[in-house]
C-alpha positions as CSV (number, residue, x, y, z in Angstrom):
1,M,55.3,-124.5,-44.4
2,R,53.8,-122.0,-42.4
3,R,54.9,-119.3,-44.6
4,T,53.6,-121.2,-47.6
5,R,50.2,-121.2,-46.0
6,V,50.2,-117.7,-45.1
7,L,51.1,-116.5,-48.9
8,V,48.3,-118.8,-50.4
9,L,45.9,-117.0,-47.7
10,S,46.9,-113.6,-48.8
11,F,46.7,-114.6,-52.6
12,T,43.1,-115.7,-51.9
13,L,42.1,-112.5,-50.2
14,L,43.6,-110.5,-52.9
15,L,41.6,-112.2,-55.7
16,A,38.5,-111.9,-53.5
17,L,39.2,-108.1,-53.2
18,L,39.6,-107.7,-57.0
19,A,36.5,-109.5,-57.8
20,A,34.6,-107.3,-55.6
21,C,35.8,-104.4,-57.4
22,N,35.2,-106.0,-60.8
23,P,32.8,-103.7,-62.5
24,L,31.9,-106.2,-65.2
25,Q,31.0,-108.8,-62.7
26,T,29.0,-106.3,-60.4
27,A,27.0,-105.3,-63.3
28,T,25.9,-108.8,-64.6
29,S,25.1,-110.1,-61.3
30,Q,22.4,-107.4,-60.9
31,P,19.2,-106.8,-62.9
32,L,19.5,-104.1,-65.5
33,P,17.7,-100.6,-64.7
34,N,14.2,-100.6,-65.8
35,T,13.7,-104.6,-66.5
36,T,11.9,-107.0,-64.6
37,V,12.9,-110.8,-64.2
38,Q,9.9,-112.8,-65.1
39,T,9.5,-116.6,-64.0
40,E,7.3,-119.1,-65.8
41,T,4.6,-118.6,-62.9
42,D,4.4,-115.1,-63.7
43,L,3.1,-115.7,-67.4
44,P,-0.7,-114.8,-68.2
45,V,-2.0,-118.5,-68.2
46,S,-5.4,-117.4,-67.2
47,E,-7.3,-114.2,-68.2
48,E,-10.7,-113.0,-66.9
49,K,-12.7,-110.9,-69.5
50,P,-15.6,-109.2,-68.2
51,E,-16.3,-107.2,-71.3
52,L,-17.6,-110.7,-73.0
53,E,-20.7,-109.9,-70.7
54,N,-21.9,-108.1,-73.7
55,F,-22.3,-111.0,-75.6
56,F,-24.8,-112.7,-73.1
57,E,-27.6,-110.0,-73.3
58,G,-28.2,-110.2,-69.7
59,M,-28.4,-113.8,-69.5
60,K,-26.6,-115.5,-66.8
61,G,-23.4,-117.3,-68.4
62,A,-20.2,-118.6,-68.4
63,F,-17.4,-118.8,-71.3
64,V,-14.2,-120.7,-71.2
65,L,-11.7,-120.8,-74.1
66,Y,-8.4,-122.7,-73.8
67,D,-5.5,-122.3,-76.3
68,L,-3.6,-125.4,-76.7
69,N,-0.1,-124.1,-77.9
70,G,-0.3,-121.1,-75.8
71,Q,-1.6,-122.7,-72.8
72,K,-3.7,-119.8,-72.0
73,T,-7.2,-119.7,-70.8
74,I,-9.8,-116.9,-71.4
75,R,-12.9,-117.0,-68.9
76,F,-16.0,-114.8,-68.6
77,N,-17.5,-115.3,-65.3
78,T,-14.9,-117.6,-63.7
79,Q,-17.0,-118.6,-60.8
80,R,-19.6,-120.0,-62.9
81,C,-17.1,-121.8,-65.2
82,A,-16.6,-123.8,-62.0
83,E,-20.4,-124.6,-61.5
84,P,-21.7,-127.9,-62.5
85,F,-25.0,-128.1,-64.6
86,L,-26.5,-131.0,-66.2
87,P,-24.5,-131.7,-69.5
88,A,-27.9,-132.5,-71.5
89,S,-27.1,-133.2,-75.1
90,T,-23.5,-132.5,-74.8
91,F,-23.3,-135.8,-72.9
92,K,-24.0,-137.2,-76.6
93,I,-20.0,-137.2,-77.2
94,L,-19.2,-139.5,-74.5
95,N,-22.6,-141.6,-75.1
96,A,-21.4,-142.4,-78.6
97,L,-17.9,-143.2,-77.5
98,I,-19.2,-145.6,-74.8
99,G,-21.7,-147.2,-77.4
100,L,-18.8,-147.6,-80.0
101,E,-16.4,-149.1,-77.3
102,T,-18.9,-151.5,-75.9
103,G,-19.9,-152.9,-79.4
104,V,-23.5,-151.8,-79.1
105,I,-23.0,-149.8,-82.3
106,S,-20.5,-150.5,-84.9
107,D,-19.6,-147.2,-86.5
108,E,-21.2,-143.9,-87.4
109,N,-23.5,-145.3,-90.0
110,Y,-25.2,-147.9,-87.6
111,K,-29.1,-147.2,-87.9
112,I,-31.7,-147.6,-85.2
113,A,-35.4,-147.5,-86.6
114,W,-37.9,-144.9,-85.5
115,D,-40.7,-146.2,-83.5
116,G,-43.4,-144.0,-84.9
117,T,-43.7,-141.8,-82.1
118,N,-44.5,-138.2,-83.6
119,Y,-42.1,-135.6,-82.0
120,E,-42.2,-131.8,-82.7
121,I,-38.9,-131.7,-84.3
122,A,-39.6,-132.9,-87.7
123,S,-36.2,-134.4,-88.3
124,W,-36.4,-137.0,-85.5
125,N,-39.5,-138.6,-87.1
126,Q,-37.3,-141.1,-89.1
127,D,-34.7,-143.8,-89.0
128,Q,-31.5,-142.5,-87.6
129,T,-27.9,-143.3,-87.9
130,L,-25.3,-142.3,-85.2
131,A,-24.4,-139.4,-87.2
132,T,-27.7,-138.1,-88.1
133,A,-28.8,-138.4,-84.5
134,F,-25.7,-136.5,-83.3
135,Q,-26.3,-133.6,-85.9
136,N,-29.8,-133.4,-85.2
137,S,-29.3,-134.0,-81.5
138,V,-32.1,-136.7,-81.6
139,V,-32.7,-137.6,-78.2
140,W,-34.4,-141.0,-78.6
141,Y,-31.8,-142.5,-80.7
142,Y,-29.3,-141.7,-77.6
143,Q,-31.6,-142.8,-75.1
144,E,-31.8,-146.3,-76.8
145,L,-28.2,-146.3,-77.3
146,A,-28.0,-146.0,-73.5
147,R,-30.5,-148.5,-72.5
148,R,-28.5,-150.9,-74.8
149,V,-25.3,-150.2,-73.2
150,G,-26.9,-150.8,-69.6
151,E,-26.3,-149.2,-66.3
152,E,-23.3,-151.3,-65.4
153,R,-21.2,-150.5,-68.3
154,M,-22.5,-146.9,-68.4
155,R,-21.2,-146.4,-64.9
156,H,-17.9,-148.0,-65.5
157,Y,-17.1,-145.8,-68.5
158,V,-18.4,-142.5,-67.1
159,E,-16.1,-143.1,-64.0
160,L,-13.1,-144.3,-66.1
161,A,-13.5,-141.1,-68.1
162,D,-13.6,-139.0,-65.1
163,Y,-16.7,-137.1,-66.8
164,G,-18.0,-134.2,-64.5
165,N,-19.4,-135.7,-61.0
166,R,-19.4,-139.1,-62.6
167,D,-22.9,-139.8,-61.1
168,I,-25.5,-141.7,-63.3
169,S,-28.1,-141.8,-60.6
170,G,-31.6,-141.7,-61.9
171,K,-33.0,-143.5,-65.1
172,I,-30.6,-145.0,-67.6
173,D,-32.1,-143.1,-70.3
174,T,-32.4,-139.8,-68.8
175,F,-29.6,-139.2,-66.0
176,W,-27.8,-136.6,-68.2
177,L,-31.1,-134.7,-68.7
178,E,-32.8,-134.9,-65.4
179,G,-30.8,-137.1,-63.2
180,G,-27.6,-136.8,-61.1
181,L,-25.1,-136.1,-63.7
182,R,-23.5,-132.5,-63.7
183,I,-20.4,-131.0,-65.4
184,S,-18.8,-127.5,-65.3
185,A,-17.6,-125.4,-68.4
186,D,-14.2,-126.0,-67.0
187,Q,-14.6,-129.7,-66.8
188,Q,-16.0,-129.7,-70.4
189,V,-13.0,-128.4,-71.7
190,D,-10.8,-130.6,-69.7
191,F,-12.8,-133.5,-71.2
192,L,-12.4,-132.2,-74.7
193,K,-8.8,-131.7,-74.4
194,R,-8.4,-135.2,-73.4
195,F,-10.7,-136.4,-76.1
196,Y,-8.7,-134.3,-78.7
197,Q,-5.5,-135.9,-77.5
198,N,-6.8,-139.5,-77.3
199,D,-6.3,-139.4,-73.8
200,L,-9.5,-141.2,-72.7
201,P,-10.0,-144.8,-72.0
202,F,-11.4,-145.4,-75.7
203,S,-10.0,-147.1,-78.8
204,T,-8.4,-144.7,-81.6
205,S,-11.2,-145.8,-84.0
206,S,-13.8,-144.9,-81.5
207,I,-12.4,-141.5,-80.9
208,D,-11.9,-141.1,-84.6
209,I,-15.7,-141.6,-85.5
210,V,-16.9,-139.4,-82.8
211,K,-14.4,-136.6,-84.0
212,K,-15.9,-137.1,-87.5
213,I,-19.6,-136.4,-86.6
214,M,-18.9,-133.7,-84.4
215,I,-17.7,-131.6,-87.5
216,L,-19.7,-128.4,-88.0
217,E,-17.5,-126.8,-90.7
218,S,-14.6,-127.8,-92.5
219,T,-12.9,-125.4,-94.6
220,D,-9.1,-124.8,-96.0
221,S,-8.3,-122.7,-93.2
222,Y,-10.2,-124.4,-90.1
223,T,-12.2,-127.1,-88.7
224,F,-15.0,-126.4,-86.3
225,R,-16.4,-129.3,-84.2
226,G,-19.1,-128.8,-81.2
227,K,-22.2,-130.1,-79.7
228,T,-25.2,-128.1,-78.4
229,G,-27.5,-129.2,-75.4
230,S,-30.6,-127.8,-73.8
231,V,-32.1,-128.4,-70.6
232,Q,-35.8,-127.5,-70.5
233,R,-37.2,-130.1,-68.1
234,V,-36.4,-128.1,-64.9
235,P,-37.5,-124.6,-63.8
236,I,-34.2,-123.3,-64.7
237,H,-33.5,-123.6,-68.5
238,T,-29.8,-124.2,-69.5
239,G,-28.1,-124.1,-72.7
240,W,-24.6,-125.5,-73.8
241,F,-22.2,-125.2,-76.6
242,V,-19.0,-127.0,-76.3
243,G,-16.4,-128.1,-78.7
244,Y,-13.1,-127.2,-80.3
245,L,-11.5,-125.3,-83.2
246,E,-8.5,-126.2,-85.2
247,R,-6.7,-123.5,-87.2
248,D,-3.0,-122.3,-87.9
249,G,-1.5,-125.3,-86.1
250,N,-3.4,-124.8,-83.0
251,V,-6.4,-126.1,-81.3
252,Y,-8.7,-123.8,-79.3
253,F,-11.1,-125.5,-76.8
254,F,-14.4,-123.8,-75.6
255,A,-17.4,-124.2,-73.4
256,T,-20.5,-121.9,-73.0
257,N,-23.3,-122.4,-70.9
258,I,-26.3,-119.8,-70.7
259,E,-29.3,-119.9,-68.0
260,S,-32.8,-118.4,-68.0
261,T,-35.3,-118.8,-65.2
262,D,-38.1,-117.3,-67.5
263,P,-40.2,-120.2,-69.1
264,D,-40.3,-118.2,-72.3
265,G,-36.3,-117.6,-72.1
266,F,-33.9,-118.3,-75.1
267,A,-31.6,-120.3,-73.0
268,S,-31.0,-123.2,-75.5
269,G,-28.0,-125.0,-77.0
270,A,-28.8,-122.8,-80.2
271,A,-28.3,-119.6,-78.2
272,A,-25.2,-120.6,-76.4
273,R,-23.7,-121.5,-80.0
274,E,-24.5,-118.2,-81.2
275,I,-22.9,-116.4,-78.5
276,T,-19.9,-118.8,-78.7
277,E,-19.4,-118.0,-82.4
278,N,-19.8,-114.3,-82.0
279,I,-17.1,-114.3,-79.3
280,L,-14.7,-116.4,-81.4
281,V,-15.3,-114.0,-84.3
282,E,-14.5,-111.3,-81.9
283,E,-11.4,-113.1,-80.9
284,G,-10.1,-113.5,-84.6
285,L,-10.6,-117.1,-84.5
286,L,-13.8,-117.4,-87.1
287,P,-14.6,-115.4,-89.8
288,P,-17.8,-113.0,-89.6
289,R,-21.0,-114.8,-89.5
């Protein structure tokens, strides 16, 4: 019995020595020369692009672009991308969802009558539907919508949707313009991604209606959705443009904000949209404007 154990032990040691000398096993157990072993955490999921400063013409600004399929984020001014600002009219996306979900309005054709107040923007001086008020960024329509929703239901859905800092302090019809609500460019993109994926506390019908009224361009090659926003009621003028682009079986979510401390500065939603479109053209996602 003892002799058998000795033979087994000797045979085991012999196998170990042969394995150590096997050149094939040695080669496959070590990385090949001039190669690197890449793990998932090493993939370039986020990229800072300081060269995009050229599109902002000296303005303070931030830009975020998230590639859904590639799960890659491009940013200009990463620190500012995380900085919260008043959402201004970009809040119309959530305001519309809440109005629909609460039954305050029925669909994109729901009309609210103009009260006769003369506004500088001519397109505001008429009756509006949810769709036309969104397209023309008619502030008074969405203010009336917020009043009809009311503070309790508004707070409930803003918190449920985890929108920005979820703070609706201030007047019910201006908290997104000059009240407590704040949101960053990064948070805008996260909200839009959840909106696109129907991962918000709203019915599919409410989300589909808002997706429809957000369309800015629709071609055989792509669908471009977005919303501008301008804050002109405080010393710092801020412009927003947020949305997403669907093309080639992929979705690209974006958020741009710009800032000017000059009262005559051009930090508006329209300017933010122009900057965004120019960047998307540069990235090869939109055709030349």
